[in-house]
C-alpha positions as CSV (number, residue, x, y, z in Angstrom):
1,M,114.5,105.3,86.6
2,T,111.1,103.7,86.1
3,T,108.3,106.1,85.3
4,L,104.5,105.7,85.3
5,D,104.7,105.8,81.5
6,D,107.1,102.9,81.6
7,I,104.6,100.9,83.6
8,L,101.7,102.0,81.3
9,N,103.6,100.6,78.3
10,A,104.7,97.4,79.9
11,P,103.5,94.0,78.7
12,H,100.4,92.6,80.4
13,P,100.3,91.9,83.3
14,A,102.4,94.9,84.5
15,S,103.3,93.1,87.7
16,D,105.4,90.6,85.9
17,W,107.4,93.4,84.2
18,I,107.9,95.1,87.6
19,L,108.9,91.9,89.2
20,A,111.5,91.2,86.5
21,Q,112.9,94.8,86.9
22,D,113.1,94.3,90.7
23,C,114.8,90.9,90.4
24,A,117.4,92.4,88.0
25,E,118.0,95.3,90.4
26,T,118.2,93.3,93.6
27,G,119.4,89.8,92.5
28,L,116.5,88.2,94.4
29,H,114.6,85.2,93.0
30,P,111.0,86.0,91.9
31,D,109.7,83.3,94.3
32,D,111.3,85.0,97.3
33,I,109.8,88.3,96.4
34,R,106.4,86.7,96.0
35,A,106.7,84.9,99.3
36,E,107.6,88.1,101.1
37,M,104.7,90.0,99.5
38,L,102.3,87.3,100.6
39,R,103.7,87.6,104.1
40,R,103.1,91.3,104.1
41,I,99.5,90.8,102.8
42,R,98.9,88.5,105.7
43,E,100.3,91.0,108.1
44,M,97.9,93.6,106.7
45,R,95.0,91.2,107.2
46,A,96.1,90.5,110.8
47,S,96.1,94.2,111.5
48,I,92.6,94.5,110.0
49,E,91.3,91.7,112.2
50,R,92.8,93.1,115.3
51,G,91.5,96.6,114.5
52,L,87.9,95.4,113.8
53,S,87.7,93.5,117.1
54,S,89.1,96.2,119.4
55,D,87.6,99.5,120.7
56,A,90.7,100.2,122.9
57,R,91.6,103.8,122.7
58,S,94.9,105.1,121.4
59,I,97.5,106.6,123.7
60,T,95.9,110.1,123.2
61,G,92.4,108.9,123.4
62,M,91.3,110.5,120.1
63,V,90.7,107.3,118.2
64,G,90.3,103.6,118.7
65,W,86.6,102.7,118.4
66,N,85.8,103.9,114.9
67,A,86.6,100.8,112.8
68,K,84.7,98.4,115.2
69,G,81.9,100.9,115.5
70,L,81.4,101.0,111.8
71,W,81.9,97.2,111.3
72,D,79.3,96.4,114.0
73,A,76.7,99.1,112.9
74,P,73.8,98.2,110.6
75,D,74.5,98.7,106.9
76,V,71.8,101.3,106.5
77,L,72.9,102.3,103.0
78,G,72.9,98.8,101.7
79,A,76.5,99.3,100.6
80,P,78.6,96.4,101.9
81,L,81.7,97.1,99.8
82,L,81.7,100.7,100.9
83,R,81.4,99.8,104.6
84,R,84.0,97.0,104.3
85,V,86.6,99.2,102.6
86,Q,86.2,102.0,105.1
87,A,86.2,99.7,108.2
88,Y,89.3,97.8,107.0
89,A,91.2,101.0,106.3
90,M,90.3,102.5,109.7
91,A,91.1,99.2,111.5
92,V,94.7,99.4,110.3
93,N,95.2,103.0,111.1
94,E,93.7,102.6,114.6
95,E,96.1,99.7,115.1
96,N,98.9,102.1,114.2
97,A,97.6,104.6,116.7
98,R,97.6,101.9,119.4
99,M,101.2,101.1,118.5
100,G,100.2,97.8,117.0
101,R,101.9,96.0,114.1
102,I,101.1,97.3,110.7
103,V,102.6,97.4,107.2
104,A,103.6,100.9,106.1
105,A,102.2,101.3,102.6
106,P,104.0,103.4,101.7
107,T,103.9,105.2,105.1
108,A,102.4,104.4,108.5
109,G,100.0,107.4,108.2
110,S,98.6,106.0,105.0
111,A,98.9,102.4,106.0
112,G,95.2,101.7,105.8
113,T,94.4,102.7,102.3
114,I,95.9,99.8,100.4
115,P,94.6,97.0,102.7
116,G,91.3,98.8,103.0
117,A,90.8,99.0,99.3
118,L,92.5,95.9,97.9
119,I,91.7,93.4,100.6
120,G,88.3,94.9,101.0
121,V,87.5,94.4,97.3
122,A,89.0,90.9,97.4
123,D,86.9,89.9,100.4
124,H,83.8,91.4,98.9
125,L,84.4,89.2,95.8
126,G,85.6,86.1,97.6
127,I,89.2,86.3,96.2
128,P,91.9,84.6,98.3
129,D,95.1,86.3,99.5
130,E,97.3,84.4,97.1
131,R,95.7,86.2,94.2
132,L,96.7,89.6,95.7
133,V,100.4,89.0,95.4
134,S,100.7,90.2,91.8
135,P,98.5,93.3,92.4
136,M,100.6,94.2,95.4
137,I,103.8,93.9,93.3
138,L,102.2,96.3,90.9
139,A,101.3,98.6,93.8
140,A,104.9,98.5,94.9
141,G,106.1,99.4,91.4
142,I,103.7,102.4,91.3
143,G,104.9,103.5,94.7
144,K,108.5,103.3,93.6
145,A,107.8,105.3,90.4
146,I,106.1,108.0,92.5
147,S,108.9,108.1,95.0
148,K,111.5,108.8,92.3
149,R,109.7,111.9,91.2
150,M,108.3,113.4,94.5
151,F,108.1,113.0,98.2
152,I,106.0,110.3,99.9
153,S,106.1,111.9,103.4
154,G,103.6,114.4,104.7
155,A,106.4,116.4,106.3
156,A,107.9,116.9,102.8
157,G,104.9,117.3,100.6
158,G,101.7,117.4,102.6
159,C,99.2,114.5,102.9
160,Q,98.8,114.5,99.1
161,A,102.2,112.8,99.2
162,E,101.2,110.1,101.6
163,I,97.5,109.4,101.1
164,G,97.7,110.3,97.4
165,S,100.5,107.8,96.8
166,S,98.7,105.1,98.8
167,A,95.4,105.7,96.9
168,A,97.3,105.6,93.6
169,M,99.0,102.3,94.5
170,A,95.7,100.8,95.7
171,A,93.8,101.9,92.6
172,A,96.4,100.3,90.3
173,A,96.4,97.1,92.3
174,I,92.6,96.8,92.1
175,V,92.7,97.2,88.3
176,E,95.2,94.4,88.0
177,L,93.3,92.2,90.4
178,M,90.2,92.6,88.1
179,G,92.2,91.8,84.9
180,G,92.8,95.3,83.7
181,T,95.6,96.3,81.4
182,P,98.8,98.2,82.5
183,R,97.4,101.3,80.8
184,A,94.2,101.1,82.8
185,A,96.1,100.5,86.1
186,V,98.4,103.5,85.5
187,H,95.4,105.7,84.6
188,A,93.7,104.6,87.8
189,A,96.7,105.7,89.7
190,S,96.8,109.0,87.8
191,M,93.2,109.7,88.6
192,A,93.7,108.9,92.2
193,L,96.7,111.3,92.3
194,M,95.1,114.2,90.5
195,N,92.2,114.3,92.9
196,T,94.4,114.5,96.0
197,I,96.6,117.3,94.8
198,G,96.9,120.0,97.4
199,L,95.8,117.9,100.4
200,V,97.4,119.3,103.5
201,C,98.9,117.3,106.4
202,D,97.4,118.7,109.6
203,P,97.4,116.1,112.4
204,V,96.0,117.3,115.7
205,G,98.8,117.4,118.2
206,G,101.2,116.0,115.7
207,Y,99.8,112.5,116.2
208,V,98.8,110.3,113.2
209,E,95.2,110.0,114.4
210,V,92.9,113.0,113.6
211,P,92.2,113.4,110.7
212,C,94.4,110.5,109.6
213,V,92.2,107.5,110.6
214,S,89.1,108.7,108.8
215,R,91.2,110.1,105.9
216,N,92.4,106.6,105.2
217,A,88.8,105.4,105.1
218,F,87.8,108.1,102.6
219,Y,90.8,107.6,100.3
220,A,90.5,103.8,100.3
221,V,87.1,104.5,98.7
222,H,88.7,107.1,96.5
223,A,91.1,104.3,95.2
224,V,88.2,102.0,94.5
225,S,86.4,104.8,92.6
226,A,89.5,105.5,90.5
227,A,89.8,101.8,89.7
228,Q,86.2,101.6,88.7
229,L,86.6,104.5,86.3
230,A,89.8,103.0,84.8
231,L,88.2,99.6,84.3
232,A,85.4,101.3,82.4
233,Q,88.2,102.6,80.1
234,L,88.1,106.2,81.4
235,E,91.5,107.9,81.5
236,S,93.2,110.9,83.0
237,F,93.2,113.8,80.6
238,I,96.6,114.9,81.8
239,P,99.3,112.2,81.2
240,P,100.2,110.3,84.4
241,D,103.8,111.5,84.7
242,E,102.6,115.1,84.2
243,V,100.1,114.6,87.0
244,L,102.9,113.4,89.2
245,G,105.0,116.4,88.3
246,A,102.2,118.7,89.2
247,M,101.7,117.1,92.6
248,A,105.5,117.4,93.3
249,S,105.3,121.1,92.3
250,V,102.4,121.7,94.6
251,G,104.2,119.9,97.4
252,R,107.2,122.3,97.0
253,M,104.9,125.3,97.1
254,M,103.1,124.1,100.2
255,P,104.0,126.2,103.3
256,A,105.6,124.4,106.3
257,A,102.5,125.0,108.4
258,L,100.6,122.6,106.2
259,R,103.2,119.8,106.2
260,E,102.9,117.7,109.3
261,T,104.0,120.4,111.7
262,A,100.6,120.8,113.5
263,D,101.0,124.5,112.8
264,G,98.0,124.8,110.5
265,G,94.7,123.3,109.4
266,L,92.7,121.2,111.9
267,A,95.6,121.2,114.3
268,Q,95.2,124.9,114.9
269,T,91.4,124.9,115.5
270,P,90.3,125.8,119.0
271,T,89.5,122.2,119.7
272,G,92.8,121.0,118.2
273,L,94.8,123.4,120.3
274,A,92.9,122.4,123.5
275,V,93.5,118.7,122.8
276,T,97.2,119.4,122.2
277,A,97.5,121.4,125.4
278,R,95.8,118.5,127.4
279,M,98.1,116.0,125.8
280,E,101.2,118.0,126.8
281,G,99.9,118.5,130.4
282,R,99.4,122.2,130.3
283,K,96.6,124.7,130.2
284,D,95.6,126.6,127.0
285,G,98.1,129.4,126.4
286,E,100.9,127.9,128.6
287,G,104.2,126.8,127.1
288,P,105.0,123.1,126.4
289,G,104.8,120.6,129.3
290,G,105.0,116.9,130.0
291,M,102.7,114.2,128.5
292,I,99.7,113.2,130.5
293,E,97.0,110.6,129.9
294,L,93.8,111.9,128.5
295,P,90.5,110.9,130.3
296,L,88.7,108.0,128.7
297,A,85.3,109.8,128.6
């Protein structure tokens, strides 16, 4: 089983080592894996482009205009990278909420974090998609190592498992994109993970929309922050695999109400309950009913 420490100690670049491991395991040719990864990067970019150009509401009506609204708004903070990363991440997740085509990375609920962070940084620096293939292979290796030790679904381990994993994958990918070492990439992933421990999964109405769309925007920036720290040679005080073990332990302790059941957190606020009731076609306090379309205003 590949661990984060294995990747940390791999030859530079870590993506080559991960690719060799995957080829040995699957029997696939490296060129085929690279071609498939480039195809997925282009699918991610397509979902970003659709999301930035549309303000169509999702089926529930809770989201759909956020990415375009941010992208079209004046950059009042003078922070083009920040705005780009956030808008890209939300664009993907709003496409998911509209039932559009996205790449789960590693899940649909966290699908915006990697394209928001990695493609956002690449576009900010003028780096072509072809140079994102190796960083994405590293991201996949990080995700695989995480999945062997803990859950990557909100239903099993809270949103820490979904958004934490995607932020860790994105952080490591950015480090490799910028020429960082395997050690720096893994410590970037570790810092992204350790600062998401305990995050609950509380989608309003059980839909991957609120707070999920904006959460991807926040944690795409989180991934960029972790990468920046690691590229400056800062490291996680707790060893990476110990951080992963701690996150898995917290996930096991987390009550079911905080694990994608909509029985806790934001889903149980008065507004969350009212929205849920409207989506189910009933009045507050009544039992479950049929789905209805929400008003558009």
